[in-house]
C-alpha positions as CSV (number, residue, x, y, z in Angstrom):
1,M,56.6,-7.6,-32.3
2,Q,55.0,-9.0,-35.4
3,S,51.5,-7.6,-36.2
4,F,48.6,-9.9,-35.9
5,N,45.2,-9.8,-37.6
6,P,42.8,-12.6,-36.4
7,F,40.5,-12.1,-39.5
8,E,43.4,-13.4,-41.7
9,E,43.8,-16.6,-39.7
10,K,42.2,-19.8,-40.9
11,P,39.6,-20.8,-38.2
12,M,38.8,-24.3,-37.0
13,P,35.2,-25.4,-37.2
14,I,33.3,-24.7,-34.0
15,D,32.4,-28.3,-33.4
16,K,36.1,-29.2,-33.5
17,I,37.2,-27.0,-30.6
18,Y,35.2,-28.5,-27.8
19,M,37.2,-29.9,-24.8
20,D,36.9,-33.1,-22.7
21,W,36.8,-33.1,-18.9
22,N,40.5,-33.6,-18.4
23,M,41.4,-30.6,-20.6
24,M,38.8,-28.5,-18.8
25,Y,40.3,-29.2,-15.4
26,P,44.0,-28.1,-15.6
27,Q,46.6,-28.2,-12.9
28,P,46.2,-25.1,-10.8
29,Y,49.0,-22.6,-10.1
30,N,51.0,-22.8,-6.9
31,K,49.9,-19.8,-4.9
32,N,53.3,-19.5,-3.2
33,T,55.4,-19.3,-6.3
34,V,53.0,-17.9,-9.1
35,D,53.8,-14.5,-10.5
36,A,51.3,-11.9,-9.5
37,Y,50.6,-11.0,-13.1
38,T,49.9,-14.6,-14.1
39,K,47.2,-14.6,-11.4
40,T,45.7,-11.3,-12.6
41,R,45.7,-12.5,-16.3
42,I,43.7,-15.5,-15.1
43,I,41.2,-13.3,-13.3
44,L,41.0,-11.0,-16.3
45,M,40.3,-13.8,-18.7
46,N,37.8,-15.5,-16.4
47,G,35.9,-12.2,-16.3
48,T,36.2,-11.8,-20.1
49,E,34.5,-15.2,-20.5
50,F,31.8,-14.3,-18.0
51,E,31.1,-11.2,-20.1
52,A,30.9,-13.4,-23.2
53,Q,28.3,-15.6,-21.5
54,W,26.1,-12.8,-20.3
55,F,26.2,-11.0,-23.6
56,S,25.4,-14.1,-25.6
57,R,22.5,-15.1,-23.2
58,N,21.0,-11.6,-23.4
59,F,21.3,-11.7,-27.1
60,S,19.5,-15.0,-27.2
61,R,16.8,-13.7,-24.9
62,H,16.2,-10.9,-27.3
63,C,16.3,-13.0,-30.5
64,T,13.3,-14.6,-32.2
65,N,15.2,-16.6,-34.8
66,N,15.9,-20.1,-33.5
67,E,18.5,-20.8,-36.2
68,L,20.5,-17.8,-35.0
69,R,20.0,-18.8,-31.4
70,R,21.4,-22.2,-32.1
71,E,24.5,-20.6,-33.7
72,L,24.9,-18.5,-30.5
73,A,24.5,-21.6,-28.4
74,M,27.3,-23.4,-30.3
75,V,29.7,-20.6,-29.6
76,R,28.5,-20.1,-26.0
77,R,29.1,-23.7,-25.1
78,S,32.7,-23.4,-26.2
79,E,33.1,-20.2,-24.2
80,Q,31.5,-21.8,-21.2
81,Q,34.2,-24.6,-21.4
82,Q,36.9,-21.9,-21.6
83,Q,35.6,-20.2,-18.5
84,K,35.5,-23.5,-16.6
85,R,39.1,-24.2,-17.6
86,I,40.4,-20.8,-16.7
87,S,38.6,-20.6,-13.3
88,C,40.0,-23.9,-12.2
89,L,43.6,-22.6,-12.5
90,K,42.9,-21.1,-9.0
91,P,44.2,-23.6,-6.4
92,K,42.0,-25.0,-3.7
93,D,44.2,-23.7,-0.9
94,E,43.9,-20.0,-2.0
95,T,41.4,-18.3,0.3
96,I,38.6,-16.0,-0.9
97,L,40.5,-13.0,0.6
98,E,43.9,-14.0,-0.9
99,H,42.1,-14.3,-4.3
100,T,40.5,-10.9,-3.8
101,I,43.9,-9.2,-3.6
102,G,44.5,-10.4,-7.1
103,Y,41.2,-8.9,-8.2
104,E,42.1,-5.5,-6.8
105,Q,45.6,-5.6,-8.2
106,L,44.2,-6.4,-11.6
107,A,41.8,-3.5,-11.2
108,V,44.6,-1.1,-10.4
109,D,47.2,-2.1,-12.9
110,L,44.8,-2.9,-15.8
111,T,43.0,0.5,-15.4
112,A,46.3,2.4,-15.2
113,V,47.7,0.6,-18.3
114,L,44.5,1.4,-20.2
115,A,44.4,5.0,-19.1
116,Q,47.9,5.7,-20.3
117,K,47.1,4.3,-23.7
118,E,43.6,5.7,-24.0
119,P,43.2,8.4,-26.8
120,D,39.6,9.4,-25.8
121,C,39.5,12.1,-23.1
122,N,36.2,11.1,-21.7
123,V,37.1,7.4,-21.4
124,R,40.5,8.3,-19.8
125,N,38.7,10.4,-17.2
126,A,36.5,7.5,-16.3
127,L,39.4,5.2,-16.0
128,N,41.5,7.5,-13.8
129,F,38.5,8.3,-11.7
130,A,37.8,4.6,-10.8
131,L,41.5,3.8,-10.6
132,L,41.9,5.5,-7.2
133,E,38.9,3.8,-5.8
134,D,40.1,0.3,-6.7
135,F,43.5,1.3,-5.3
136,D,41.9,2.1,-2.0
137,H,40.0,-1.2,-2.0
138,L,43.3,-3.0,-2.3
139,Y,44.4,-1.2,0.9
140,R,41.2,-2.1,2.8
141,Y,41.3,-5.8,1.8
142,S,45.0,-6.0,2.5
143,N,44.5,-4.7,6.1
144,L,41.8,-7.3,6.6
145,L,43.9,-10.1,5.2
146,N,46.9,-9.3,7.3
147,L,44.7,-8.9,10.4
148,E,42.7,-12.1,10.1
149,Y,45.2,-14.4,8.4
150,N,48.6,-12.9,9.1
151,V,49.4,-13.0,5.4
152,Y,51.5,-10.2,3.9
153,P,49.7,-8.9,0.8
154,E,52.9,-7.3,-0.6
155,K,54.0,-10.8,-1.3
156,L,50.8,-11.6,-3.2
157,V,51.2,-8.5,-5.4
158,G,54.8,-9.3,-6.1
159,G,56.0,-5.9,-5.1
160,Y,54.6,-4.6,-8.4
161,T,51.7,-2.5,-6.8
162,E,51.8,-0.3,-3.8
163,I,49.3,-0.7,-1.0
164,M,48.1,2.5,0.7
165,P,45.0,4.6,0.9
166,A,43.7,6.9,-1.9
167,R,40.1,8.2,-2.2
168,P,38.6,6.7,0.9
169,T,36.0,4.0,0.2
170,I,33.5,5.8,2.4
171,S,33.8,8.8,0.0
172,E,33.0,6.7,-3.1
173,H,29.3,6.1,-2.4
174,R,27.6,8.4,-4.9
175,H,24.0,8.8,-6.0
176,P,23.0,6.6,-9.0
177,N,22.5,9.9,-11.0
178,D,26.2,10.4,-10.8
179,S,27.3,7.0,-12.2
180,I,26.8,7.6,-16.0
181,F,29.3,8.9,-18.6
182,D,28.7,10.0,-22.2
183,Y,29.0,7.1,-24.6
184,I,31.5,6.8,-27.4
185,D,30.7,6.9,-31.1
186,N,31.7,3.5,-32.7
187,K,31.9,5.1,-36.1
188,T,34.7,7.5,-35.1
189,A,36.2,5.9,-32.0
190,D,39.8,4.6,-32.1
191,I,39.9,0.8,-32.0
192,K,41.9,1.1,-28.8
193,T,39.0,3.0,-27.2
194,K,36.5,0.3,-28.2
195,L,38.7,-2.4,-26.9
196,H,39.4,-0.6,-23.7
197,V,35.7,0.0,-23.0
198,N,34.9,-3.7,-23.6
199,I,37.9,-4.9,-21.5
200,I,37.3,-2.7,-18.4
201,T,33.5,-3.3,-18.4
202,A,34.1,-7.1,-18.4
203,A,36.8,-6.9,-15.7
204,E,34.8,-4.7,-13.4
205,Q,31.6,-6.7,-13.9
206,Q,33.4,-9.8,-12.9
207,T,34.7,-8.1,-9.8
208,M,31.1,-7.0,-8.9
209,N,29.8,-10.6,-9.6
210,Y,32.6,-12.1,-7.4
211,Y,31.8,-9.8,-4.4
212,M,28.1,-10.3,-4.8
213,N,28.6,-14.1,-4.5
214,V,31.4,-14.3,-1.9
215,A,30.1,-11.7,0.6
216,P,27.8,-14.2,2.4
217,L,30.4,-17.0,2.0
218,Y,33.2,-15.2,3.8
219,C,33.1,-17.0,7.1
220,K,36.1,-15.6,9.0
221,S,34.3,-12.6,10.4
222,D,31.3,-10.4,10.3
223,I,33.4,-7.3,9.4
224,G,34.8,-9.2,6.4
225,R,31.3,-10.0,5.1
226,R,30.4,-6.3,5.6
227,L,33.5,-5.2,3.7
228,Y,32.7,-7.3,0.7
229,Q,29.1,-6.0,0.8
230,E,30.3,-2.4,0.9
231,I,32.9,-2.6,-1.8
232,G,30.6,-4.7,-3.9
233,M,28.3,-1.6,-4.0
234,I,31.2,0.5,-5.3
235,E,31.9,-2.1,-8.0
236,E,28.2,-1.7,-9.0
237,E,28.9,2.0,-9.5
238,H,32.0,1.2,-11.6
239,V,30.1,-1.2,-13.9
240,S,27.4,1.5,-14.4
241,Q,30.1,4.0,-15.3
242,Y,32.0,1.8,-17.7
243,E,29.1,0.2,-19.4
244,S,27.6,3.6,-20.0
245,L,30.7,4.3,-22.2
246,K,29.6,1.7,-24.8
247,D,27.8,2.9,-27.9
248,T,24.5,1.1,-27.6
249,R,23.5,2.0,-31.1
250,A,25.5,-1.0,-32.3
251,T,23.3,-3.9,-33.4
252,W,23.5,-7.2,-31.4
253,L,25.6,-8.8,-34.2
254,E,27.9,-5.9,-34.5
255,D,28.4,-6.1,-30.7
256,L,29.0,-9.9,-30.9
257,L,31.8,-9.3,-33.4
258,M,33.4,-6.7,-31.2
259,H,33.1,-9.0,-28.2
260,E,34.9,-11.8,-30.1
261,Y,37.5,-9.5,-31.4
262,T,38.2,-8.2,-27.9
263,E,38.6,-11.8,-26.6
264,C,41.1,-12.6,-29.4
265,Y,43.1,-9.5,-28.6
266,L,43.2,-10.4,-24.9
267,Y,44.2,-14.0,-25.4
268,Y,46.9,-12.9,-27.9
269,S,48.2,-10.4,-25.4
270,C,48.2,-13.0,-22.6
271,A,50.1,-15.5,-24.8
272,M,52.7,-12.9,-25.7
273,T,53.3,-11.7,-22.1
274,E,52.8,-14.9,-20.0
275,T,55.9,-16.0,-18.1
276,D,54.5,-19.4,-17.1
277,N,55.0,-21.7,-20.1
278,R,52.3,-24.2,-19.0
279,I,49.7,-21.4,-18.8
280,K,51.0,-19.7,-21.9
281,K,50.0,-22.8,-23.8
282,I,46.4,-22.5,-22.4
283,W,46.3,-18.9,-23.7
284,E,47.5,-20.0,-27.1
285,E,44.9,-22.8,-27.3
286,C,42.1,-20.3,-26.2
287,L,43.3,-17.9,-28.9
288,V,42.7,-20.7,-31.5
289,Q,39.2,-21.2,-30.1
290,E,38.4,-17.5,-30.1
291,I,39.5,-17.1,-33.7
292,A,36.9,-19.7,-34.5
293,H,34.3,-17.7,-32.5
294,L,35.3,-14.5,-34.3
295,H,34.9,-16.0,-37.8
296,K,31.5,-17.4,-36.8
297,A,30.5,-13.9,-35.6
298,K,31.8,-12.4,-38.9
299,E,29.7,-15.0,-40.8
300,L,26.6,-14.3,-38.9
301,L,27.0,-10.5,-39.4
302,Q,27.2,-11.1,-43.1
303,K,24.3,-13.6,-43.2
304,Y,21.8,-11.7,-41.1
305,E,22.7,-8.0,-41.6
306,N,24.6,-8.2,-45.0
307,K,27.5,-6.3,-43.4
308,D,31.2,-6.9,-43.8
309,W,33.3,-7.1,-40.6
310,Q,35.3,-4.0,-41.8
311,Q,32.1,-1.9,-41.2
312,V,32.5,-2.6,-37.5
313,I,36.3,-3.0,-37.3
314,P,37.9,-1.1,-40.2
315,C,41.3,-2.6,-39.6
316,G,41.6,-6.0,-38.0
317,E,45.2,-5.7,-37.1
318,F,45.7,-5.6,-33.3
319,P,47.0,-2.4,-31.7
320,D,49.8,-2.7,-29.2
321,I,49.3,-5.6,-27.0
322,L,48.0,-5.3,-23.4
323,Q,50.9,-5.9,-21.0
324,L,50.2,-5.8,-17.3
325,S,53.1,-4.0,-15.5
326,P,53.9,-1.8,-12.5
327,N,52.3,1.7,-12.6
328,I,53.6,3.1,-9.4
329,E,54.5,6.6,-10.5
330,Y,51.5,7.0,-12.6
331,V,49.1,6.0,-9.8
332,R,51.0,8.3,-7.4
333,N,50.5,11.2,-9.7
334,I,46.8,10.5,-10.1
335,I,46.5,10.3,-6.3
336,K,48.3,13.6,-5.8
337,T,46.2,15.5,-8.3
338,T,42.7,14.0,-8.4
339,T,41.8,12.2,-5.2
340,G,39.5,15.1,-4.1
341,N,37.4,14.8,-7.2
342,T,33.9,13.3,-7.4
343,Q,31.3,12.8,-10.2
344,K,28.4,15.0,-11.0
345,E,26.1,13.5,-13.6
346,E,28.4,12.8,-16.7
347,K,31.3,14.9,-15.5
348,V,34.2,14.3,-13.1
349,V,34.4,17.5,-11.0
350,S,36.2,18.9,-8.0
351,L,34.3,18.3,-4.7
352,F,34.3,22.1,-4.2
353,E,32.0,22.5,-7.2
354,L,29.1,20.6,-5.5
355,P,26.3,22.7,-4.0
356,P,25.1,21.8,-0.5
357,N,22.0,20.1,-1.9
358,A,23.9,17.9,-4.4
359,D,22.8,14.4,-4.9
360,F,26.2,13.2,-3.6
361,Y,25.5,14.6,-0.1
362,Y,21.9,13.4,-0.1
363,Y,23.1,9.8,-0.8
364,Q,26.0,10.0,1.6
365,N,23.8,11.2,4.4
366,I,21.7,8.0,3.9
367,V,24.2,5.3,3.5
368,N,27.0,6.8,5.7
369,N,24.9,8.5,8.4
370,D,26.8,6.6,11.0
371,V,30.5,6.6,10.0
372,N,31.4,4.0,12.7
373,S,29.1,1.5,11.0
374,V,30.9,1.7,7.6
375,A,32.9,-1.5,7.1
376,S,35.8,0.0,5.1
377,H,36.5,2.4,8.0
378,R,36.0,-0.1,10.7
379,V,38.5,-2.5,9.2
380,I,41.3,0.1,9.4
381,E,40.3,1.3,12.8
382,Q,40.3,-2.3,14.1
383,Y,43.7,-2.9,12.6
384,I,45.1,0.2,14.2
385,R,43.7,-0.8,17.6
386,N,45.3,-4.2,17.3
387,R,48.7,-3.3,15.7
388,G,49.2,0.4,16.5
389,K,49.2,1.6,12.9
390,D,47.7,0.5,9.6
391,Y,49.2,-2.0,7.1
392,R,50.9,-0.5,4.0
393,Y,53.3,-1.4,1.3
394,E,54.7,1.9,0.0
395,L,57.9,2.8,-1.6
396,A,57.7,6.4,-0.3
397,P,55.2,8.4,1.8
398,N,51.7,8.8,0.4
399,P,51.6,11.6,-2.2
400,L,48.9,13.4,-0.1
401,M,49.9,14.7,3.3
402,V,46.4,14.1,4.7
403,L,46.8,10.3,3.9
404,R,50.1,9.9,5.7
405,N,48.9,9.4,9.2
406,R,49.0,5.7,9.8
407,M,47.3,5.8,13.2
408,C,44.0,7.4,12.0
409,D,41.8,6.5,9.1
410,N,40.8,9.5,6.9
411,T,37.0,9.7,6.4
412,T,36.6,13.3,5.1
413,L,38.9,13.5,2.0
414,A,36.7,13.7,-1.1
415,R,33.6,13.7,1.1
416,N,33.8,17.0,3.0
417,P,35.3,20.1,1.5
418,K,36.8,21.1,4.8
419,G,38.9,18.0,4.9
420,T,39.8,18.0,1.2
421,P,43.0,19.8,0.1
422,V,42.4,22.0,-2.9
423,S,45.6,20.6,-4.4
424,S,44.0,17.1,-4.6
425,T,41.4,18.4,-7.1
426,V,41.2,20.5,-10.2
427,A,39.2,23.2,-8.4
428,G,37.1,25.9,-10.0
429,K,36.3,24.2,-13.3
430,T,34.9,20.9,-14.7
431,I,37.7,18.5,-15.4
432,D,38.1,18.2,-19.2
433,C,40.8,15.6,-19.1
434,Y,43.4,14.3,-16.7
435,K,46.9,14.6,-17.9
436,R,48.5,11.4,-19.3
């Protein structure tokens, strides 16, 4: 594939890329025929534009120069239009819960793709650690969807992603002290690493925002509202983990440039991998708009900090594009070898390393003091009572023996050492880096 450097492209003027209402309201996809990865690309780019909004607004709130704030507002208005256009690709007849399956499939396959390409050991650990949790969320939401709507989630994921338990959601509730990683060094980090940190932070933040908003809007059942509430709390942990990887020593304008470069990279990747020609055209048009945003960020960096863009991004040529694809064997290997892990301060560790007075157990004893009130557990138990066994889409038995029983939900794995196989952790030492 031909290399692409957005800094070498001729940008359109910002005021020439605004859209009218008809362009901002595209024809939605057909939920019955759309490819699963088309849906996940739409969710990814919606989240990316949300991140662009929140970053720009926080920048403006910390800026005293009105000339610069007007420049930010010009770009932000365009990105707000992009977000409106992308979000409206979701059809009206797709329920909140059906759409949620796309969110969790994106979380699984995006994280797995990034982890396999990630050169930084610490970042790869963070990705692999949260991967199993989003994978388990997909299983919980899938059981709820099939139970309450009689919809089969394996059709929604296109058969690309398995649906079965991993680290139980009940075991993912950790003390806030254990949700921070060491940050990268922008001066030495590979461009892939900087892109990956930006991408996954935006994606998980959007998932967190979505669940924060739709939890009270889910009207099918009380258990559904509770499930969104619980998993939304895990997504808050994930955002804390991923955003802690960012090098906060970067200036606002350096970070703006990196944000715009990340958006260009993602739109280019979407355009190169999209299978729906109509939506492919939208990605191509958004790329043209983002190139204009990037060159404006480059201009502002030079004007206000007297820095060239190469001081932030030494080589503007994109690395290998991001292509969403099945990661079944990779995920299975991570389940088999790391499900029993947890986090202790900045490190991913085996559950067996935690002392009895660890923050993890303190927090667990508060939020999960009554296991039967935990929504992620109740959903599975309710499904089993109604259908005899849980709902799964798996190509082979679960890699962990303790997760193969389809008539009982596991609530001890990665939560209680007595119920956690040593083989599911790297026991006896802090984990330096998961294998690729």
